[in-house]
Each structure stands twice: as structure tokens, then as C-alpha cells.
N, C-alpha and C positions, 0 to 999 in steps of 0.2 A: 504494500500500500504506500502511495506517495504521501509525504508528510502534509497534513492539512494545516493551513495557517490559521492563527487565532488572533482576532482583533478585539479591541475594547469599543463598544458602541453605546454604553450607558454608565452613568456614575450616580451614586447616592450616598449620603452621609448624614449622621447626626452626631455631633461632637461637642466638646467643651468650648469650642470657638464659634459654633453656629449650628442652626437647625437644618441646614442643607449644605450642598457642596459650595455654592456661590459664596455664602456668608462665611463658611469655614475657610475657604481659600483666601478671601479678602483679608480676614483677620490674621491668617498665617503670614501672608506677605507683609502685613503691617507690623508684625512682630508682637502681637498681643498675647497675653497669657490668659489661659482659661482656668487657672487655679484660684480657688477661693476658700475662705474659711467655711467650715461646716456650721450649720445652724442647729443640728440635733443636740439634745441634752447629753447624749452618750459620748459626745466627743471628749468630755471632761474625764472620762474613764481611760482615755488613751494618751500616749505621749505625742500623738500626731493629731492636730486639730483642723486639717485642711485636706482637700482633694479637688479633682477636676470634674465637676458634675457637668452634664450636658447643658448647653446654653439655652435650649428650648425643650421644655418638658413634653413627653409624649401626649399628655392631656391636651396640649395646644395643637396637636396634629392628628389625633384619633378620637373616635367616639368612646365615651366612658363605658358604655355597655360592652363594647368590644374589649376594652382594656381589662375588665374584671376577670377575664379568663386567661390572661396572658401575664407571664412573668415580665419584669422590666426588660430583660435581655431580649425577649420575644417581641416586645413593643419596639425596641430599637431596630430589630431586624425588619419588621414590617414597614416602619417609617423609611428606612434607608432603601429597601428594595422597591418600594413604590416609587420613590423618586428616580431610582436607577432605571426601572422599567419604563416609566414615562419618558425619561431622557433618551432612551433607546428607541422611542417611537411606538411603544406598546405593540411590538411586532406580532403579526399573525404567524404562528408557528405550529406545526404538528406537535401535539402535546407529548407524543412518544419520542420526539427529538428535542425536548426541553428538559433541562435538569437544574437542580439547585445544590450548591455546596456552600453552606454557611457554618462557620465554626464558632465555638465558644470554649474558652479555656476552663471555665468553672461551671457554666450552666446556670440554672435557676437557684443560686445559693440564697438569694433574698427570700424567695418563696419558701425554701426549705426551712430557714431559720424562723421566719414569721409563723409558719404553720406549726412548727414545734412549740412556739410560744402559745399558740392557740390550744394545742393539745394539753399543755400543762395547766392553762388557765380555765379551759372550758370542757376538757375531756374530749373523747373521740368525736363526738357530735360537732365539735367546734372546728374540725379539720375540713377544709374545702374539698369537694369531690374532684376539683380540677387540679389538685396538688401535684399529682404525678406528671400529667402532661405539661404543667408549668415548670417543674424543676428539672426535667430530663434535659441533658445537654444538647440533644438533637431537636429540642423544641423550637428554637429559632428557625432552623432549616425546614422543619416539618411544617410550620405554619406558613412560611413563604411558599413552600411546595404545594400545599393545599390551596392557597389563594390562586396560584398560577396554574394549578392542575398539571404540574410537571410529572411526567411518567418515565423519563429516561433514567431517573435515579435521583434520590435526595440523600445527601451525605453530610457527615459532620466529623471532620478530622479533629482530634484533640491532642495537642502537643504544647500545652501551656501557652507561653507568650509567642510561640511560633504558629499557633493554630490558624490565625487569619491568613497568613501567607501560605501555609500549607493548603488551605482550602482553595486559594486561587490557583496554586500549582496543580492540585487534583483536577480542578475544572479544565485547566489547560490540556491535561492528558485525556480527559473524557472526550473533548472535541477532536484532539489529534487522532485518537483511536476510533473515531467514527461512532461513538456511543450517542452523541448528541450534536446538534447544530448550534444551540444557544444554551448557555449556563448562567444562572444568576448566582454570583459567588462573592464571598467576603467573610467578615467576622464581626462579632459583637461581644460586649461584656457589660455586666451590671453587678458589681461586687462592692460598691461603696456602702459598707455595713460594718458595724462595730467588730464582729467576729473576724472576718477576713482581714480587716485593717489591724486588729490586735495581733493576728497571726504573722502578718508581714512585719509589723513593728517588733515582735519578739525575735524575728530573724535579723533585726537591725538592717532591714532592706529599705525602709522608708526614710525620707528626709524628715527631720524634726524642726525645720526652720519656721516655727509657728509665728514668729514676729514679722516675717515677710513671705507669705505663701507664694505670691506671684513670682518670686525670685528663687524658689526652692528647687525647681527642676533646672539643673545647670550642667548638662552634659559637657564633658571635657574640661570643666573648670577645676582648678587645683583644690578648691574648697567644697566640692560636691560631697553630699553625705547620704545619698539614697534617692530612690525614685519617688514620684508623686502618683498616687493611684488615680486613674481616670476612668470614664465610662463612655459608652456610645458605640458606634460601629460604622463600618463602611461597606459598600456593596458595589461590585462591578458587573456589568453585563458583558460577558465574553461570547464571541460569535465566530463561527467559521467564516473566513475571509470572503469566499465566493458567495456564500449565503447572504452576508451583509451587503456586498456589492449588488447582488441581484435585486434586493429590495430598496436600494438607494439609501442605505443607512449612513448616518454621520459616523465617521470612524475617527476615534481619538488617536490611536497608535496601535502598535502590534505587541502582543505578549509573545516574546520569542523563545523563552526558555526558563528552566528552573534548575537549581542545584540543591540536593539534599544530602545531609551527612549527620552523624552523631558523634559526640565527644567520647563517650565511654569513660568519663572522668569523675563526675560528682552529680548528685541529685539537684543541687542548687548553684554551686560555684562554677564559673566558666573555666575551661582549660586555659591556664595562663599563657601557653604558647600559641593558642588560637589555631591549632592545626586543623581542627574540624571546620572552623569558619573558612580557612583558606581552601580546603577541599571543596566546600560547598560553592564558593565563588568560582573555582576552576571548573567544577561540574556545570554550573550555570552558563558560563561562557562557552563551554564545549557544546552544551545542549542547544544553545542559541546560535552557534556558528559565529561567535564574536571573538575578537581579540581584546586585550586590555586597552589597546589604542582607541577602540570604538567607544569606550565608556567615558562620558563627560560629567555624569552626575550620579550621586549615590545618596539614598536616604538611609542613614545608619540606624541600627537598633538603639544604641546610645541612650541608656535609661537613666543615667546620672548616678550610677553606683560606682564606688571607688575602684573595685576590681574589674567590673565588666567593661567600662569605657576604654580603659587602656588595652585590655586584651583584644578587644575588637579593633581598635585603631592600629595596633601592631599587626594584626592579621590582615587588615586591609592593605597596609603598606607592603607587606611581604607578598600578598597575592597579586597585587597590581604592579609591583615593582616600580620602575622609574616612571611609568605612566600614572602612578598615583598623584604625581605633582599636577596633573591636568584634570583631576576629578574633583568637582565641587561637591563637598560633603555637607549635607544638611542633617541636623538632629532635631526633628520637629517635636519630639517629646518635651523639649524645653517649653513648649507652649500648650500642648494638649495633655501633658501628663502621660502616663503609661496605661493604655487601654487593655493590657494583657492579651487575651485572645482576639481582641479587635484591632490591636496595634498594626499588625502586618497588613490588614485590609485598608485601614484609613491611610496608611503610608503608601500603599499601592495607588490609592486615589490621588495622593499628592504627587507621586511620580508621573502619573498620567497627565495631570494638570501641568506639571513642570515641563514635560516634553511638548505638550500642546502649545503652551505660551512661551516656551524657551526661556524659563526663568527658574532659578533654584531658590527656594525659600530660605530665610535666615535661621540661624541658631541664636537664641537670646540667652542672657544671663551668664555669658562667659566674661568674667571680670579679670580672671588670671588664668590663662590657658595653661593646662598641665604640660610641663616641658616634655613629658613622655609621649605626648600626642604630636606626631609629625605629619599627619595628613592635612589636606587643605580644607579647613572647616569654614563654611560660609557664616560669617558673624554679623549680627545686627541688621544688615540690609540685604535684600534679595540680590542675586547676581544673574546677569544675562548669560544664557547658554549659547553655544555656537550655532551658526546657520548650517544648512546641509543636513545629511542623514546622521542622526546621533542616537546613542543608546544610554540607558541608565539602569542601575541596580537598586533593589530594595532588599535589605538584610533584616532577618528576624531570627531571634534565638529564644529558646524556652528552657525552663527548669527541666532537668532530665537530660540535658545535653543535645536538644534538638536544634538543628541549624537548617534554615531555609533561605535561599537567595533566589529572587525573581529577576528576570531580565526583560526590559521593555525597550522598544525602539520606534522611531518615527518611520513612516512608510516612505 
């Protein structure tokens, strides 16, 4: 079988920066932070009092009757997928050639915890009959699949903070191998709750910069002290190239390859030498038939943790070699916080927009660049990308040593 090409024909998002792609992208280019102090009373129980909540609540975008049967992560998935589907032109497609791949790293954890509280306070009768469909990790994908009546397959990869990127890569392979012509793909997360936050804080993974939340997420800064938990999601409509052309679809760019690897090192800590990351980058370039010279932009995983940022930066330098000097690296978690299973998806949306508009978004909050970071980080202001045919990478890594690199290119 000849290799089927895969293009992006629709985008959707709900993030700490905006309720859709346009508002999110505008805030990103403006260098705005979506991190804010939490208002819940339980924040006083924690050492961390802030997070990056979505800028627009699902209640402002959905009917309340519909919301009652959906976990917050499922609400995000429907909001983002509806925007992406509309952006793609709400295409007429054989439902047996339509699939959904939407990931979540944790699933309906808020439903799980809230219903457990109901059980303790009210007994078994207090537990909602919708509890299981709301808490299951495949709930976001399932609800989108049901709405679109997708029959080519509905899937949910779970690989912690690499989940969203792995979903996009899985969708790529579904189209390449002729299982489907259109896939709605991405990732979501809704875990801003006292228990997950307490767990991350106990690991010393979260920033505790309570006096300046908007400056807490500072990838590559020498004084970084942990990531900021975010929520929301991103969705892309991926389509076989000839199918998209035949219906006159707007095409943003091409998804040309992916690279997957695993560290085999530690459940939470990154491999200090970044060998797994290097292999994933090399696999992605080979899968996409690209060389390091083709890459002009990279959206880094860069969560703002002391160990992770340097390990990734060193791996990028080694994998890209001397061509790393010509790659504009953006660390957008400085503005969105870390969306866990949704991170790789919204950052894929950012890559697509960067290629479309030929501009790399900035990284904010770098006051003192860590001297161990030798890659070319785009700081404070957006940077123009070159004319001509160009390519970009999106890196995502997850607890357990999961490494996913996606490659996108202009047509």
C-alpha cells in the first residue's frame, strides 16, 4: 500500500488562555499567563494555592442539562471537538470511515472523588447512576464518538502527560493504514482538585510561588521550582490528503510523522541523559522523511521542573546537532500551565497555528536563563519563521518514561 498522506483540516481548543482557538492563540502570542489563584476553600489545605483553570467555563458553551451527565474532562472534549468539526466544515463522511482518538491522562478523577464524597455523606443512594460513564478515561473519546456517530474506531491512549500527543500519532496511523479517512483527535484533562494537587505537591512536582502565580511557570529559568497544573484540551481534525482535496477543505498543514520511545529508567524522573527523547526525535524525523535541517520550530514539553527542562534541552541539542542553532524553541506551558494528558494536543494546535502564520510563540517568565540550557529559546516576543517549505516538532513526555514526538510540515 502506498503511504496515505495526512493533513490537518480543523482545530478546536478550550484552555486557560481562551475558550476557543482564536482567543487562545491571540493570548499566547501576546505572552499572557492563564495562571490564577484558586478560589476554593480547600486551597488552604495545600502548599500550592494556584492553577491554570480554563478561561471560559463549559457552562458558557453547553446546555446545563447536557453537562449533568458529563465529567468536566468530557465537557472539554465536546467543546473542543465541536469547534474543530465546525472549523473543518462539518464534513459529510461515511461514518465507517470516521474515527475518534481523544486521550486523557487521568480521566474523570473529579467525578470519582465527588461521588465518593456522596457515598460517605448520603450512602449508596447518593451515588449518581452516571458515575461510571463519567469517570472512565475513555469517556471523552466515547462521547465525541457518539455525537459524531464514528464507526471506524474510538480510542483512548493513556500515557500520562504524553497521552494527547500519542492520540494524535495513533490517529495518524489509522489514516495511513486505511482504517479511516477522517479522525477527530486530541487530548483533555480536568484534574484541578485538592487530591491530585496534594499528590503532585507531595512529589515536590508543583511550583509553590503563591505570591506571584502568573510568574510560577518558568521553563528554562534558573529559579524554576515545578510545574503549574492546568486544565482544558485541544482537538485536531486529521484527514487523508486526497479526501480533503476532493471536498475542497481548508488545509492547515500536513502531519508527516511521529516518533515513539520509552526510557526504561524511572516511574516519574526523566532519564538524565535524554537518550529516549533523542531516539524519539530521530524516529520522528525518519518516519516523516525529514532531516534536522528541515526543522525550524519546536514546541518543547518544558514543564518548568528542575530536572526535566535541562534533560530535554540537552536531548534536543544532541538530537538536532548543529542544526539546533536554527530551531526556534517555544515553551508554551509558561502561559497555559501543564494540561497533563491534554498538553500534547493543545501544543499540536499551537504548532499548526505557528506553521500556518509562520510565527513561533514566546516563552515568558525567563528572568535568568539556566546556563545548562543551550538551545535557542524564543523569549518574551513571538518570532517570525522562515518562508518556503518548513517543518516543526512537538515533544511530549509522560510519567513512566513515555516519549512522543510529532512532526508537522507546510504543504
